[in-house]
KOLNUDO-25453 format. One record per residue (C-alpha): z, y, x; residue in one letter; residue number from 1. Coordinates in Angstrom, 3 decimals, always signed. Each point is the difference from the previous one (the first is absolute). Layout:
BEGIN
Z; Y; X; a; NUM
...
REM end
This chain:
BEGIN
-59.470; -40.475; +188.570; m; 1
+0.376; -3.575; -1.131; e; 2
-1.635; -2.977; +1.651; y; 3
+0.704; -3.659; +0.537; n; 4
-0.074; -0.747; +3.705; e; 5
-0.717; -3.689; -0.668; y; 6
-3.117; +0.876; -2.036; e; 7
-1.270; +2.191; +2.824; l; 8
+0.897; -2.626; +2.600; l; 9
-2.020; -2.583; -1.937; e; 10
-2.932; +2.359; -0.524; l; 11
-0.220; +1.281; +3.593; f; 12
+1.087; -3.370; +1.448; e; 13
+2.201; +1.699; +2.582; d; 14
+3.211; +1.976; +0.407; e; 15
-0.296; +3.779; -0.086; p; 16
+0.369; +2.107; +3.107; v; 17
+3.042; +2.268; -0.246; v; 18
-0.955; +3.592; +0.807; v; 19
+2.835; +1.767; +1.890; v; 20
+2.896; -2.020; -1.517; d; 21
+0.879; -1.676; -3.305; e; 22
+2.037; +2.991; -1.262; q; 23
-3.139; +2.168; -0.093; t; 24
-1.531; -2.338; -2.592; g; 25
-3.380; +0.100; +1.724; m; 26
-1.878; -3.288; +0.320; f; 27
-3.536; -0.965; +0.969; m; 28
-1.776; -3.078; -1.341; y; 29
-3.398; -1.098; +1.302; s; 30
-2.478; -2.713; -0.839; k; 31
-3.186; -1.056; +1.789; n; 32
-2.660; -1.900; -1.900; d; 33
-2.613; -2.459; +1.252; d; 34
-2.717; +2.682; +0.049; y; 35
+1.651; +2.336; +2.543; g; 36
+1.605; +2.426; -2.455; f; 37
+3.616; +1.134; +0.332; q; 38
+2.000; +1.466; -2.874; l; 39
+3.167; +1.940; +0.851; i; 40
+2.656; +1.058; -2.511; l; 41
+2.698; +2.362; +1.245; t; 42
+2.901; +0.745; -2.331; t; 43
+2.594; +2.742; +0.028; s; 44
+2.478; -1.337; -2.520; v; 45
+2.344; +3.008; -0.102; h; 46
-2.862; +2.494; -0.362; e; 47
-1.844; -2.091; -2.645; n; 48
-3.184; +0.103; +2.079; k; 49
-2.383; -2.528; +1.432; c; 50
-3.231; +0.132; +1.935; s; 51
-2.864; -2.436; +0.093; l; 52
-2.737; -0.383; +2.549; s; 53
-2.838; -2.423; +0.494; l; 54
-1.697; -0.522; +3.315; g; 55
-2.744; -2.226; +1.315; y; 56
-0.052; -1.493; +3.472; e; 57
-3.531; +1.307; +0.750; h; 58
+0.666; +3.600; -1.140; f; 59
+1.799; +2.589; +2.101; k; 60
+1.446; +1.832; -3.008; g; 61
+1.552; -1.117; -3.247; l; 62
-1.930; -0.817; -3.153; i; 63
+2.706; +1.728; -2.016; f; 64
+3.426; +1.451; +0.645; d; 65
+2.039; +1.782; -2.648; f; 66
+3.549; +0.693; -1.109; e; 67
+1.467; -0.406; -3.470; l; 68
+3.064; +1.962; -1.139; e; 69
+2.448; -0.406; -2.900; d; 70
-0.246; -3.785; +0.123; i; 71
+2.334; -1.884; -2.312; n; 72
-0.813; -3.616; +0.829; q; 73
-2.095; -2.216; +2.258; i; 74
-0.857; -3.483; -1.238; k; 75
-1.541; -2.878; +1.891; g; 76
-1.019; -2.829; -2.284; e; 77
-3.057; -2.136; -0.765; n; 78
-1.606; +0.985; +3.348; n; 79
+0.045; +3.621; -1.111; c; 80
+1.925; +3.055; +1.211; l; 81
+0.762; +2.385; -2.874; t; 82
+1.476; +3.460; +0.484; i; 83
+1.609; +1.684; -3.006; l; 84
+0.728; +3.714; -0.335; g; 85
+3.135; +1.586; -1.439; n; 86
-1.290; -0.268; -3.568; g; 87
-0.444; -3.747; +0.454; g; 88
-3.781; +0.432; +0.054; n; 89
-2.067; -2.009; +2.436; t; 90
-1.282; +2.279; +2.742; e; 91
-1.756; -2.556; +2.185; l; 92
-0.803; -3.703; +0.171; e; 93
-1.158; -1.896; +3.064; i; 94
-1.135; -3.578; -0.321; s; 95
+0.483; -2.183; +3.082; f; 96
-2.264; -2.886; -1.055; r; 97
-2.741; -0.922; +0.629; p; 98
-0.083; +3.210; +2.076; h; 99
+1.654; +3.417; -0.161; f; 100
-1.198; +2.004; -2.979; s; 101
+1.389; +3.332; -1.162; l; 102
+0.264; +1.258; -3.547; k; 103
+1.284; +3.535; -0.380; t; 104
+1.330; +0.783; -3.412; v; 105
+1.187; +3.487; +0.815; r; 106
-0.060; +1.774; +3.358; l; 107
REM end
């Protein structure tokens, strides 16, 4: 799975949390918005997988939580997170501004 760590750093405005250790290739990025929502992206670079979840501070559960497999690339540009599948097709887009919005192309 390809990704530019500087794009993700700029988009999430924070360093990722390393899950286990760096050799596992598992990282977690999170972003809180001004409305109490938290978006979490967890990547498994070597397995070409990622998971996304969205929570809200006043809900006990998650609004959504799902895993994507066979991921080729993750992009973070223009305040948008784009996840591309192995065929280079866009699987999912999440806009960060003015608030989190999700556009599934293929799930």
